[in-house]
NUTI-737906 format. One record per atom (N, C-alpha, C, O): residue in three letters; x, y, z. Coordinates in pm, whole numbers, padded with zeros to 5 digits, always signed. Atoms other than C-alpha are relative to their C-alpha. Layout:
% residues N
AlaXYZ/...
This chain:
% residues 261
Unk-00158-00095-00030/Unk-03457-03741-02757/Unk+00074-00026-00038/Unk+00161+00042-00092/Unk-00163+00087+00069/Unk-03229-03978-02847/Unk-00019+00078-00120/Unk+00027+00192-00120/Unk-00012-00029+00151/Unk-03295-03912-03217/Unk-00029+00146-00024/Unk-00017+00193-00137/Unk+00001-00138+00054/Unk-03371-03540-03171/Unk+00196+00055+00024/Unk+00263+00142-00031/Unk-00142-00109+00005/Unk-02997-03491-03032/Unk+00111-00057-00078/Unk+00209+00008-00114/Unk-00069+00063+00147/Unk-02835-03730-03280/Unk-00037+00068-00113/Unk+00059+00076-00189/Unk+00012-00115+00118/Unk-02992-03490-03557/Unk+00042+00160+00051/Unk+00046+00260-00020/Unk-00073-00176-00040/Unk-02857-03161-03364/Unk+00161-00048-00009/Unk+00224+00044-00061/Unk-00103+00008-00021/Unk-02530-03298-03328/Unk+00095-00065-00157/Unk+00213-00051-00191/Unk-00024-00020+00138/Unk-02515-03406-03681/Unk+00025+00104-00102/Unk+00129+00127-00164/Unk+00012-00137+00047/Unk-02631-03096-03836/Unk+00094+00090+00064/Unk+00133+00182-00008/Unk-00100-00074-00051/Unk-02389-02938-03600/Unk+00115-00048-00053/Unk+00199+00040-00071/Unk-00159+00036+00031/Unk-02076-03152-03721/Unk+00016+00037-00132/Unk+00127+00039-00186/Unk-00032+00019+00153/Unk-02167-03095-04080/Unk+00015+00173-00002/Unk+00116+00196-00069/Unk+00010-00073-00014/Unk-02220-02722-04022/Unk+00185+00053-00007/Unk+00249+00124-00085/Unk-00169-00023-00005/Unk-01823-02743-03875/Unk+00039-00017-00136/Unk+00089+00071-00206/Unk-00086+00041+00125/Unk-01733-02965-04185/Unk-00049+00103-00060/Unk+00049+00177-00051/Unk+00006-00111+00139/Unk-01841-02710-04421/Unk+00045+00120+00044/Unk+00052+00188-00058/Unk-00084-00123-00070/Unk-01682-02415-04231/Unk+00148-00075+00007/Unk+00242-00024-00054/Unk-00134-00006+00065/Unk-01381-02596-04220/Unk+00039-00029-00111/Unk+00157-00002-00137/Unk-00033+00001+00162/Unk-01390-02686-04591/Unk+00020+00122-00043/Unk+00120+00153-00108/Unk+00015-00156+00051/Unk-01486-02317-04650/Unk+00179+00044+00055/Unk+00264+00110-00005/Unk-00119-00079-00047/Unk-01185-02228-04480/Unk+00137-00052-00039/Unk+00224+00032-00063/Unk-00045+00079+00076/Unk-00970-02507-04604/Unk+00040+00056-00144/Unk+00157+00059-00183/Unk+00012-00052+00151/Unk-01053-02353-04975/Unk+00019+00127+00027/Unk+00102+00164-00057/Unk-00042-00133-00018/Unk-01026-01983-04847/Unk+00161+00026+00025/Unk+00221+00125-00017/Unk-00157+00030-00014/Unk-00636-02116-04720/Unk+00049-00062-00127/Unk+00162-00014-00127/Unk+00007+00023+00095/Unk-00600-02273-05051/Unk+00064+00099-00112/Unk+00160+00106-00188/Unk-00020-00156+00085/Unk-00608-01960-05216/Unk+00073+00094+00043/Unk+00127+00176-00032/Unk-00067-00108-00042/Unk-00454-01759-04982/Unk+00160-00024-00031/Unk+00253+00054-00050/Unk-00104+00101+00021/Unk-00198-02025-05032/Unk+00031+00000-00149/Unk+00149-00033-00158/Unk+00008-00019+00156/Unk-00233-01982-05477/Unk+00037+00151+00035/Unk+00060+00201-00075/Unk-00017-00141+00031/Unk-00166-01620-05404/Unk+00157+00043+00064/Unk+00232+00131+00022/Unk-00099-00010-00026/Unk+00114-01659-05199/Unk+00167-00052-00066/Unk+00274-00002-00034/Unk-00037-00008+00121/Unk+00296-01805-05476/Unk+00017+00085-00095/Unk-00079+00154-00129/Unk-00017-00153+00124/Unk+00430-01556-05745/Unk-00082-00135-00146/Unk-00066-00247-00194/Unk+00044+00068+00208/Unk+00231-01656-06106/Unk+00054+00056-00115/Unk+00077+00172-00149/Unk-00093-00020+00135/Unk+00396-01707-06417/Unk-00122+00097-00138/Unk-00182+00039-00228/Unk+00105+00000+00098/Unk+00166-01478-06630/Unk+00075+00024-00148/Unk+00159+00106-00186/Unk-00015-00030+00148/Unk+00206-01506-06974/Unk-00106-00086-00088/Unk-00150-00198-00061/Unk+00013+00002+00102/Unk+00054-01503-07289/Unk+00051-00138-00136/Unk+00130-00112-00227/Unk-00014+00079+00076/Unk+00068-01829-07486/Unk-00078-00036-00120/Unk-00191-00080-00142/Unk+00092+00026+00186/Unk+00024-01850-07875/Unk+00021-00081-00086/Unk+00089-00169-00034/Unk-00008+00089+00094/Unk+00031-02047-08178/Unk-00055+00111-00163/Unk-00170+00151-00178/Unk+00066+00010+00129/Unk-00013-01928-08536/Unk-00160-00049-00070/Unk-00212-00160-00085/Unk+00173+00048+00046/Unk-00376-01930-08673/Unk-00078-00026+00161/Unk-00196-00060+00150/Unk+00052-00014-00086/Unk-00460-01931-08297/Unk-00124+00171-00010/Unk-00087+00288-00008/Unk+00070-00103-00002/Unk-00787-01709-08315/Unk-00113+00054+00125/Unk-00157-00035+00197/Unk+00072-00009-00159/Unk-01007-01540-08012/Unk-00093+00113-00066/Unk-00041+00203-00131/Unk+00063-00069+00029/Unk-01356-01367-08081/Unk-00023+00093+00133/Unk-00009+00044+00245/Unk+00052-00066-00113/Unk-01469-01059-07855/Unk-00097+00098-00015/Unk-00093+00166-00117/Unk+00075-00070+00052/Unk-01756-00864-07811/Unk+00037+00124+00105/Unk+00101+00093+00205/Unk-00052-00062-00100/Unk-01709-00521-07626/Unk-00143+00118-00001/Unk-00182+00149-00113/Unk+00055-00083+00000/Unk-01963-00274-07535/Unk+00050+00141+00068/Unk+00150+00152+00140/Unk-00081-00170+00007/Unk-01893+00109-07499/Unk-00113+00121+00019/Unk-00198+00144-00066/Unk+00065-00087+00007/Unk-02058+00391-07359/Unk+00026+00138-00013/Unk+00118+00175+00059/Unk-00123-00108-00008/Unk-01974+00747-07450/Unk-00095+00144-00055/Unk-00197+00131-00123/Unk+00087-00085+00024/Unk-02114+01080-07495/Unk+00088+00118-00073/Unk+00180+00190-00036/Unk-00093-00090+00111/Unk-02016+01271-07814/Unk-00093+00150-00039/Unk-00202+00122-00087/Unk+00020-00144+00043/Unk-02110+01674-07886/Unk-00154+00003+00086/Unk-00263+00037+00040/Unk+00115+00021-00084/Unk-02350+01613-07589/Unk-00111-00064-00011/Unk-00205-00034+00063/Unk+00063+00131+00015/Unk-02538+01295-07728/Unk+00076-00154+00089/Unk+00190-00197+00109/Unk-00077+00141-00074/Unk-02486+00970-07542/Unk-00057-00132-00061/Unk-00165-00191-00058/Unk+00030+00098+00088/Unk-02404+00712-07768/Unk+00045-00169+00094/Unk+00118-00196+00189/Unk-00098+00140-00078/Unk-02340+00333-07677/Unk+00024-00067-00136/Unk-00052-00043-00230/Unk-00079+00106+00094/Unk-02162+00100-07917/Unk+00016-00126+00032/Unk+00040-00158+00148/Unk-00046+00114-00048/Unk-02113-00264-07973/Unk+00048+00016-00097/Unk+00015+00088-00191/Unk-00057+00059+00097/Unk-01865-00423-08143/Unk+00071-00145+00007/Unk+00142-00190+00097/Unk-00096+00126-00011/Unk-01740-00759-08252/Unk+00158-00010-00090/Unk+00209+00049-00186/Unk-00150-00047+00080/Unk-01399-00818-08340/Unk+00103-00143-00008/Unk+00121-00182+00108/Unk-00049+00097-00088/Unk-01185-01134-08348/Unk+00149+00012-00075/Unk+00176+00055-00187/Unk-00139+00031+00045/Unk-00819-01202-08372/Unk+00046-00063-00003/Unk+00024-00144+00087/Unk-00034+00083+00085/Unk-00645-01379-08542/Unk+00157-00042-00005/Unk+00175-00056-00126/Unk-00171-00002-00014/Unk-00213-01443-08480/Unk+00000-00074-00188/Unk-00062-00173-00226/Unk-00033+00031+00115/Unk-00107-01474-08850/Unk+00132-00086-00048/Unk+00155-00176-00129/Unk-00130+00027+00000/Unk+00248-01488-08778/Unk+00089-00012+00117/Unk+00101+00094+00178/Unk-00089-00047-00131/Unk+00499-01563-08476/Unk+00138-00010-00063/Unk+00177-00115-00113/Unk-00118-00001+00054/Unk+00850-01429-08591/Unk+00098-00065+00103/Unk+00079-00070+00224/Unk-00074+00034-00047/Unk+01136-01582-08512/Unk+00083+00079+00185/Unk+00137+00042+00289/Unk-00045-00082-00141/Unk+01212-01284-08266/Unk-00093+00038+00125/Unk-00088+00130+00206/Unk+00081-00012-00093/Unk+00915-01390-08073/Unk-00157+00105-00041/Unk-00270+00098+00006/Unk+00114-00115+00021/Unk+00696-01089-08228/Unk-00143-00053-00070/Unk-00145-00135-00162/Unk+00136+00105+00035/Unk+00341-01208-08296/Unk-00113+00171-00104/Unk-00157+00282-00074/Unk+00082-00099+00114/Unk+00153-01033-08644/Unk-00163-00081+00042/Unk-00203-00197+00053/Unk+00169+00033-00048/Unk-00230-01029-08541/Unk-00083+00062-00115/Unk-00063+00180-00146/Unk+00114-00048+00087/Unk-00510-00987-08799/Unk-00103+00018+00083/Unk-00152-00082+00135/Unk+00097-00024-00062/Unk-00781-00776-08614/Unk-00096+00001-00118/Unk-00062+00070-00214/Unk+00092-00022+00088/Unk-01102-00832-08827/Unk-00155+00044+00103/Unk-00218+00007+00202/Unk+00139-00135-00068/Unk-01398-00578-08735/Unk-00197-00111-00057/Unk-00262-00083-00158/Unk+00095+00068+00047/Unk-01722-00852-08752/Unk-00157+00099-00014/Unk-00268+00053-00038/Unk+00148-00051-00018/Unk-01987-00533-08720/Unk-00045-00006+00083/Unk-00002-00089+00164/Unk+00075-00084-00127/Unk-02184-00398-08485/Unk-00149+00030-00009/Unk-00236-00006-00088/Unk+00091-00077+00017/Unk-02426-00180-08359/Unk+00016+00121+00089/Unk+00096+00147+00179/Unk+00047-00157-00084/Unk-02546+00156-08233/Unk-00082+00093+00050/Unk-00167+00152-00015/Unk+00144-00020-00031/Unk-02752+00282-08054/Unk-00024+00200+00062/Unk+00003+00241+00175/Unk+00015-00120-00138/Unk-02840+00675-07954/Unk-00130+00057-00042/Unk-00158+00014-00154/Unk+00134-00102-00020/Unk-03181+00902-07935/Unk-00085-00136+00023/Unk-00204-00125-00005/Unk+00091+00076-00003/Unk-03320+00580-07867/Unk-00024-00135-00069/Unk-00085-00235-00033/Unk+00010+00055+00059/Unk-03277+00427-08126/Unk+00151-00094-00085/Unk+00266-00051-00094/Unk-00154+00120+00060/Unk-03016+00105-08312/Unk-00029-00004-00089/Unk-00145-00013-00129/Unk-00043+00027+00097/Unk-02861+00081-08585/Unk+00120-00093-00019/Unk+00198-00118+00073/Unk-00087+00134+00003/Unk-02640-00203-08746/Unk+00099+00087-00062/Unk+00084+00165-00157/Unk-00113-00049+00134/Unk-02282-00104-08842/Unk+00074-00101-00071/Unk+00139-00183-00007/Unk-00117+00100+00059/Unk-02095-00307-09116/Unk+00108+00017+00047/Unk+00147+00126+00087/Unk-00127+00009-00007/Unk-01772-00438-09060/Unk+00118+00105-00062/Unk+00118+00173-00164/Unk-00071-00120+00081/Unk-01503-00228-09118/Unk+00120-00071-00024/Unk+00140-00189+00007/Unk-00117+00074+00095/Unk-01189-00299-09292/Unk+00108-00058+00089/Unk+00152+00031+00162/Unk-00119+00012-00081/Unk-00898-00497-09102/Unk+00094+00068+00008/Unk+00126+00149-00078/Unk-00122-00042-00069/Unk-00604-00414-08893/Unk+00080-00067+00031/Unk+00051-00168+00094/Unk-00092+00114-00040/Unk-00265-00559-08862/Unk+00062+00072+00081/Unk+00103+00185+00055/Unk-00110-00023-00083/Unk-00080-00528-08582/Unk+00056-00072+00068/Unk+00007-00182+00095/Unk-00165+00072-00022/Unk+00268-00631-08441/Unk+00017+00007+00138/Unk+00050+00113+00190/Unk-00045-00043-00196/Unk+00312-00680-08045/Unk+00146-00098+00020/Unk+00185-00184-00059/Unk-00111+00074-00066/Unk+00616-00821-07864/Unk-00039-00086+00042/Unk-00157-00089+00009/Unk+00089+00081-00038/Unk+00532-01138-07679/Unk-00047+00007+00152/Unk-00119-00074+00211/Unk+00077-00084-00116/Unk+00469-00922-07357/Unk-00090+00072-00002/Unk-00144+00111+00102/Unk+00150-00039-00021/Unk+00171-00759-07508/Unk+00057+00191-00069/Unk-00013+00287-00098/Unk-00012-00195+00040/Unk+00354-00387-07618/Unk+00000-00029-00157/Unk+00081-00094-00222/Unk+00024-00038+00115/Unk+00215-00310-07933/Unk+00071+00105-00074/Unk+00062+00214-00016/Unk-00105-00026+00038/Unk+00475-00175-08183/Unk-00013+00068-00167/Unk+00066+00148-00216/Unk+00077-00057+00099/Unk+00274-00101-08510/Unk-00145-00029-00005/Unk-00201-00116+00062/Unk+00149-00020+00052/Unk-00064-00047-08633/Unk-00103+00031-00132/Unk-00178+00128-00147/Unk+00026-00012+00099/Unk-00172-00116-08950/Unk-00109-00004-00057/Unk-00129-00115-00105/Unk+00121+00038+00054/Unk-00540-00038-09090/Unk+00014-00042-00134/Unk+00120-00013-00188/Unk+00052+00082+00126/Unk-00645-00211-09401/Unk-00008+00127-00086/Unk+00055+00124-00192/Unk+00016-00121+00042/Unk-00764+00189-09487/Unk-00059+00065+00116/Unk-00137+00027+00203/Unk+00001-00122-00090/Unk-00759+00496-09308/Unk-00170+00088-00033/Unk-00175+00194-00095/Unk+00158-00037+00075/Unk-01178+00567-09375/Unk-00071+00036+00127/Unk-00181+00076+00088/Unk+00080+00013-00079/Unk-01326+00600-09003/Unk+00002+00215-00003/Unk+00096+00295-00001/Unk-00019-00153-00042/Unk-01461+00987-08968/Unk+00011+00046+00094/Unk-00003+00167+00082/Unk+00037+00006-00115/Unk-01460+00990-08626/Unk+00172-00025+00111/Unk+00201+00053+00202/Unk-00127+00026-00053/Unk-01092+00844-08493/Unk+00088-00020-00106/Unk+00077-00103-00196/Unk-00062+00009+00079/Unk-00812+00935-08651/Unk+00094-00171-00020/Unk+00050-00265+00046/Unk-00042+00144-00024/Unk-00554+00597-08739/Unk+00074+00022+00151/Unk+00079-00052+00250/Unk-00102+00031-00117/Unk-00326+00715-08495/Unk-00099+00017+00204/Unk-00070-00006+00321/Unk+00097+00008-00131/Unk-00603+00762-08216/Unk-00080-00150+00046/Unk-00136-00184+00150/Unk+00062+00122+00006/Unk-00723+00420-08302/Unk+00111-00105+00053/Unk+00076-00204+00116/Unk-00124+00034-00058/Unk-00369+00306-08217/Unk+00032+00002+00113/Unk+00083-00093+00173/Unk-00041+00003-00185/Unk-00327+00435-07864/Unk-00152-00021+00067/Unk-00162-00059+00184/Unk+00115+00108-00075/Unk-00674+00324-07778/Unk+00029-00159-00011/Unk-00001-00217+00093/Unk-00099+00139+00030/Unk-00503-00048-07909/Unk+00062-00029+00110/Unk+00035-00133+00169/Unk-00096-00019-00072/Unk-00242+00035-07678/Unk-00032-00035+00139/Unk+00023-00121+00210/Unk+00099+00010-00108/Unk-00509+00101-07392/Unk-00046-00134+00045/Unk-00057-00164+00163/Unk+00105+00094-00008/Unk-00685-00204-07436/Unk+00071-00116+00045/Unk+00000-00199+00102/Unk-00100+00119+00034/Unk-00382-00470-07436/Unk+00110+00005+00100/Unk+00217+00065+00115/Unk-00108-00028-00123/Unk-00255-00548-07135/Unk+00143-00073-00043/Unk+00186-00131-00143/Unk-00151+00012+00052/Unk+00091-00594-07086/Unk+00040-00131+00132/Unk-00028-00160+00231/Unk-00026+00123-00031/Unk+00257-00893-06958/Unk+00143-00009+00081/Unk+00249+00022+00028/Unk-00151+00012-00079/Unk+00539-00962-06661/Unk+00083-00044-00090/Unk+00051-00100-00194/Unk-00078+00113+00096/Unk+00881-01081-06785/Unk+00038-00061+00153/Unk+00158-00066+00180/Unk-00038+00111-00149/Unk+00901-01281-06425/Unk-00131-00005+00092/Unk-00235+00059+00083/Unk+00160+00044-00040/Unk+00649-01422-06208/Unk-00018+00112+00094/Unk+00088+00165+00127/Unk+00084-00147-00094/Unk+00459-01121-05976/Unk-00106-00118+00103/Unk-00164-00226+00093/Unk+00118+00082-00068/Unk+00263-01192-05690/Unk-00104+00139+00077/Unk-00062+00255+00076/Unk+00091-00119+00008/Unk-00031-00961-05576/Unk+00012+00137+00054/Unk+00024+00166+00173/Unk-00057-00154-00041/Unk+00035-00602-05565/Unk+00154+00026-00051/Unk+00220+00130-00040/Unk-00097-00079+00110/Unk+00329-00638-05795/Unk-00011+00086-00105/Unk-00084+00033-00188/Unk-00012-00109+00106/Unk+00364-00344-06040/Unk+00142-00031-00094/Unk+00260-00053-00067/Unk-00159-00025+00078/Unk+00581-00338-06343/Unk-00075+00121-00115/Unk-00193+00134-00148/Unk+00077-00117+00129/Unk+00564-00016-06632/Unk+00089-00015-00054/Unk+00205-00051-00031/Unk-00045+00031+00113/Unk+00586-00007-06953/Unk+00007+00139-00118/Unk-00089+00208-00149/Unk+00020-00131+00096/Unk+00684+00274-07207/Unk+00005-00024-00110/Unk+00084-00109-00149/Unk+00032-00003+00193/Unk+00590+00307-07583/Unk-00003+00115-00072/Unk-00018+00225-00018/Unk-00019-00114+00082/Unk+00616+00523-07835/Unk-00098+00055-00027/Unk-00171-00037-00064/Unk+00077-00035-00007/Unk+00368+00733-07866/Unk-00030+00005-00120/Unk+00061+00050-00190/Unk+00029-00080+00104/Unk+00165+00774-08174/Unk-00064+00101-00016/Unk-00097+00133-00130/Unk+00076-00132+00027/Unk-00003+01069-08131/Unk+00088+00112+00020/Unk+00063+00211-00050/Unk-00163-00103-00010/Unk+00308+01288-08051/Unk+00126-00071+00003/Unk+00171-00153+00083/Unk-00172+00072-00005/Unk+00665+01212-08179/Unk+00095+00049+00101/Unk+00146+00148+00153/Unk-00168-00013-00115/Unk+00924+01190-07967/Unk-00014-00043+00149/Unk+00083-00059+00223/Unk+00032-00007-00135/Unk+00652+01126-07617/Unk+00049-00150-00006/Unk+00106-00220-00090/Unk+00056+00127-00010/Unk+00598+00833-07490/Unk-00127-00064+00104/Unk-00134-00020+00219/Unk+00091+00053-00065/Unk+00296+00627-07360/Unk+00056-00057+00116/Unk+00158-00126+00106/Unk-00037+00092-00089/Unk+00317+00507-07007/Unk-00091-00084+00049/Unk-00213-00080+00042/Unk+00161+00147-00021/Unk+00147+00187-06877/Unk+00048-00032+00117/Unk+00163-00075+00122/Unk-00013+00066-00119/Unk+00142+00100-06541/Unk-00093-00122+00007/Unk-00212-00108-00020/Unk+00057+00110-00004/Unk+00061-00290-06483/Unk-00028-00050+00159/Unk+00064-00009+00229/Unk+00041+00036-00090/Unk-00094-00440-06170/Unk-00007-00149+00050/Unk-00093-00207-00016/Unk+00060+00146-00011/Unk-00111-00806-06030/Unk-00095-00001+00131/Unk-00045-00010+00243/Unk+00100-00032-00173/Unk-00449-00766-05749/Unk+00050-00172+00043/Unk+00114-00192+00146/Unk+00016+00083-00110/Unk-00455-01140-05692/Unk-00037-00159-00175/Unk-00007-00161-00295/Unk+00082+00120+00050/Unk-00640-01507-05831/Unk-00124+00050-00016/Unk-00139+00127+00079/Unk+00108+00008+00022/Unk-00970-01465-05935/Unk-00103-00126-00073/Unk-00070-00245-00076/Unk+00067+00140+00115/Unk-01225-01695-06159/Unk-00118+00106-00092/Unk-00189+00203-00065/Unk+00128-00085+00147/Unk-01456-01546-06458/Unk-00077-00182-00037/Unk-00034-00297-00033/Unk+00057+00128+00064/Unk-01688-01806-06586/Unk-00027-00098+00067/Unk-00131-00162+00054/Unk+00001+00123-00072/Unk-01625-02052-06365/Unk+00175-00006+00018/Unk+00221-00071+00111/Unk-00074+00054+00069/Unk-01321-02068-06475/Unk+00191+00092+00130/Unk+00202+00214+00141/Unk-00152-00070-00031/Unk-00895-01985-06261/Unk-00012+00094-00098/Unk-00042+00058-00211/Unk-00054-00137+00036/Unk-00833-01626-06366/Unk+00124+00065+00072/Unk+00146+00038+00190/Unk-00096-00049-00064/Unk-00534-01427-06300/Unk-00083+00194-00040/Unk-00112+00249-00146/Unk+00068-00134+00048/Unk-00695-01055-06241/Unk+00089+00131+00028/Unk+00147+00151+00134/Unk-00138-00141+00024/Unk-00466-00717-06320/Unk-00118+00080-00013/Unk-00239+00066-00029/Unk+00094-00114+00067/Unk-00560-00400-06383/Unk+00125+00144-00030/Unk+00204+00176+00058/Unk-00071-00046+00019/Unk-00369-00145-06559/Unk-00034+00156-00055/Unk-00140+00184-00111/Unk+00072-00157+00076/Unk-00381+00254-06668/Unk+00139+00026-00121/Unk+00252-00009-00155/Unk-00123-00094+00073/Unk-00206+00443-06884/Unk-00061+00131-00020/Unk-00177+00170-00010/Unk+00005-00164+00013/Unk-00134+00809-06955/Unk+00107+00061-00096/Unk+00228+00040-00096/Unk-00079-00035+00126/Unk-00037+01007-07280/Unk-00060+00103-00055/Unk-00180+00130-00051/Unk+00054-00110+00041/Unk-00027+01305-07449/Unk-00108-00033-00123/Unk-00132-00147-00161/Unk+00085-00012+00156/Unk-00271+01383-07773/Unk+00085+00114-00064/Unk+00170+00195-00027/Unk-00087-00141+00113/Unk-00175+01600-08084/Unk-00105+00094-00026/Unk-00122+00150-00134/Unk+00104-00075-00022/Unk-00484+01791-07943/Unk+00083+00108+00079/Unk+00066+00228+00058/Unk-00054-00049-00110/Unk-00254+01900-07659/Unk-00057-00029+00130/Unk-00035+00023+00240/Unk+00031-00006-00170/Unk-00431+01769-07401/Unk+00079-00187+00023/Unk+00175-00249-00022/Unk-00064+00178-00078/Unk-00391+01381-07212/Unk-00144-00071+00002/Unk-00260-00037+00023/Unk+00076+00135-00007/Unk-00536+01049-07241/Unk+00008-00059+00111/Unk+00125-00076+00146/Unk-00004+00106-00115/Unk-00590+00851-06955/Unk-00085-00127-00004/Unk-00202-00127-00043/Unk+00138+00122+00016/Unk-00743+00490-06929/Unk+00050-00050+00113/Unk+00151-00013+00174/Unk-00039+00078-00076/Unk-00767+00229-06700/Unk-00070-00117-00047/Unk-00172-00095-00114/Unk+00035+00102+00060/Unk-00834-00131-06783/Unk-00009-00149+00161/Unk+00095-00182+00218/Unk+00006+00079-00136/Unk-00940-00399-06459/Unk-00016-00177-00100/Unk-00136-00204-00101/Unk+00015+00125+00023/Unk-00904-00791-06643/Unk+00035-00096+00057/Unk+00111-00101+00154/Unk+00009+00168-00062/Unk-00931-01140-06578/Unk+00078-00052-00139/Unk+00061-00020-00257/Unk-00093+00063+00107/Unk-00688-01329-06774/Unk+00019-00150+00007/Unk+00052-00189+00120/Unk+00002+00123+00062/Unk-00682-01692-06917/Unk+00129-00059+00117/Unk+00242-00011+00123/Unk-00140+00032-00080/Unk-00460-01886-06640/Unk+00080-00160-00045/Unk+00160-00236+00011/Unk-00076+00155+00141/Unk-00397-02199-06987/Unk+00091+00103-00021/Unk+00205+00090+00025/Unk-00019-00014+00071/Unk-00331-01939-07168/Unk+00052+00152-00015/Unk+00112+00203-00109/Unk-00006-00213-00017/Unk-00306-01531-07071/Unk-00088+00058-00089/Unk-00075+00174-00126/Unk+00088-00060+00090/Unk-00593-01502-07295/Unk-00123+00096+00079/Unk-00206+00053+00159/Unk+00161-00061-00024/Unk-00861-01190-07244/Unk-00116-00075+00074/Unk-00169-00152-00006/Unk+00111+00070+00028/Unk-01143-01340-07082/Unk-00101+00142-00027/Unk-00134+00160-00144/Unk+00002-00095+00019/Unk-01299-00993-07012/Unk+00042+00062+00102/Unk+00115+00021+00193/Unk-00045-00109-00099/Unk-01283-00666-06835/Unk-00038+00102-00004/Unk-00127+00119-00088/Unk+00114-00149-00013/Unk-01399-00308-06752/Unk+00103+00086-00024/Unk+00207+00084+00042/Unk-00095-00115+00041/Unk-01224-00023-06914/Unk-00067+00165-00038/Unk-00167+00202-00099/Unk+00092-00138+00015/Unk-01283+00343-06905/Unk+00109+00098-00060/Unk+00225+00091-00019/Unk-00086-00098+00005/Unk-01122+00621-07058/Unk-00004+00136+00001/Unk-00122+00164+00022/Unk+00015-00139+00038/Unk-01081+00994-07106/Unk+00108+00078-00031/Unk+00226+00065+00003/Unk-00059-00120+00090/Unk-00978+01289-07305/Unk+00026-00116-00145/Unk+00130-00178-00169/Unk-00044+00120+00112/Unk-00980+01051-07606/Unk-00005+00089-00096/Unk-00098+00170-00089/Unk+00001-00101+00144/Unk-00889+01254-07963/Unk-00069-00058-00096/Unk-00052-00148-00177/Unk+00089+00085+00166/Unk-01163+01216-08183/Unk-00006+00172-00063/Unk+00011+00284-00014/Unk+00000-00145+00091/Unk-01216+01460-08513/Unk-00120+00066+00046/Unk-00162+00157-00025/Unk+00122-00138-00013/Unk-01526+01634-08339/Unk+00061+00051+00164/Unk+00020+00156+00214/Unk-00048-00052-00112/Unk-01341+01668-08007/Unk+00046-00118+00078/Unk+00047-00238+00049/Unk-00057+00109-00116/Unk-01192+01519-07687/Unk-00139-00050+00058/Unk-00235+00019+00093/Unk+00153+00061-00080/Unk-01468+01260-07549/Unk+00061-00088+00084/Unk+00180-00108+00065/Unk-00020+00109-00066/Unk-01462+00984-07276/Unk-00083-00127-00038/Unk-00156-00133-00137/Unk+00107+00106+00025/Unk-01631+00654-07251/Unk+00069-00139+00124/Unk+00175-00144+00187/Unk-00029+00110-00086/Unk-01641+00318-07048/Unk-00067-00095-00030/Unk-00182-00080-00072/Unk+00059+00043+00068/Unk-01689+00013-07127/Unk-00025-00164+00083/Unk-00045-00168+00204/Unk+00012+00123-00023/Unk-01720-00401-07106/Unk+00059-00034-00103/Unk+00044+00032-00206/Unk-00074+00103+00111/Unk-01493-00666-07314/Unk-00014-00147+00054/Unk+00034-00194+00157/Unk-00001+00100-00024/Unk-01575-00966-07321/Unk+00032-00165-00104/Unk-00027-00157-00212/Unk-00020+00080+00072/Unk-01456-01326-07481/Unk-00105-00059-00030/Unk-00185-00072+00063/Unk+00107+00041+00025/Unk-01706-01478-07661/Unk+00029-00133-00074/Unk+00144-00156-00112/Unk-00055+00104+00118/Unk-01728-01808-07876/Unk-00016+00027-00158/Unk-00117+00072-00212/Unk+00035-00036+00102/Unk-01634-01792-08212/Unk-00087-00030-00111/Unk-00123-00146-00135/Unk+00119+00048+00071/Unk-01892-01728-08494/Unk+00102+00005-00156/Unk+00161+00103-00203/Unk-00029-00052+00105/Unk-01771-01822-08812/Unk-00110+00050-00159/Unk-00068+00069-00273/Unk+00112-00070+00120/Unk-02114-01694-09048/Unk+00072+00139+00031/Unk+00150+00167-00059/Unk-00072-00126-00041/Unk-01974-01331-08872/Unk+00106-00007-00081/Unk+00079+00024-00197/Unk-00114-00015+00046/Unk-01648-01351-08981/Unk+00022-00018-00176/Unk+00097+00053-00243/Unk+00007+00013+00097/Unk-01729-01507-09313/Unk-00083+00137-00026/Unk+00006+00191-00092/Unk+00084-00107+00062/Unk-01972-01194-09399/Unk+00141+00159+00005/Unk+00148+00254-00072/Unk-00074-00120-00023/Unk-01675-00945-09258/Unk+00120-00020-00101/Unk+00210+00063-00113/Unk-00126+00022+00082/Unk-01436-01111-09516/Unk+00019+00036-00123/Unk+00109+00072-00199/Unk+00025-00008+00165/Unk-01649-01103-09799/Unk+00014+00157-00074/Unk-00001+00265-00017/Unk-00052-00199+00031/Unk-01555-00766-10024/Unk-00116+00058-00040/Unk-00119+00178-00067/
C-alpha cells in the first residue's frame, strides 16, 4: 500500500512538473512575442536558395495543377543596398485531365529589389510565355515577395507599401504586411507574417493576393508559405490560383540542366 501511494505521488508530481514546464514554455513564448522582432533579410553575394511551389488553378474551365522549381541566386549587392537576384527556372510538372507532363526550364529572370524586399525591376531573359505577359509575371513576383519592416515589430503590427504597378502606368500596387507572431517551421523558430496585395490590371480588372509565410529567424529567408490570388490577368482571361511554396535543399543537378544551352 505504501509503495502504491508513493507511485501515485510520483506520478502526480510528474504530471505537475510537466504542466509546470509547459506553462513556463508558454510563458517564454509569450515573453518572446512581447519583445519586438527585428525581421530582416540578411543576404550576401552568391547566396542561393531553392524553392518548390505547387499551384492549383482553373483555366477556361479546366483544372490544372502546376509544380515549379526555382533557384534564387544573389548576383550582386549594390552600394545602395539593392540586391540583384537571378531567378533560374529548374523545370517542373503540369497536370491536367489526369495526365502529368514535365515542363522544361524556362529562361531565367533578373530581379532587382531593395533590402526591404520591394521589387523595383523584373527582366526576363526572353519574353516567350504564351499564357502570362512579362508584366503579369512581374506582378506575381511582387505578390510572392515579402516586404520587411524598417523597424522591430510586435504581433499585430502592420506596415503598408506602395510600388509602381507594372501593369498600369501611373498606378500603384498596395501591399499590407502584418507580423502575426513567433512560430515554428520544420522544427525551427520562425517569424509568421501575413501579406495582402491589391492592384489594378491592364484588362480593367483588379488582382488581389494573400500570402501567409514563415520566415527563418536566422536570415529572414522564406521557409514556407500558403498563397492565393484572384483576378490574375492571363492571355486567355483572368484566373485564380491557390498554392504552397516550400524552401527545399539545393539540387545541383537540376541547376546544371537548367543552365545548359
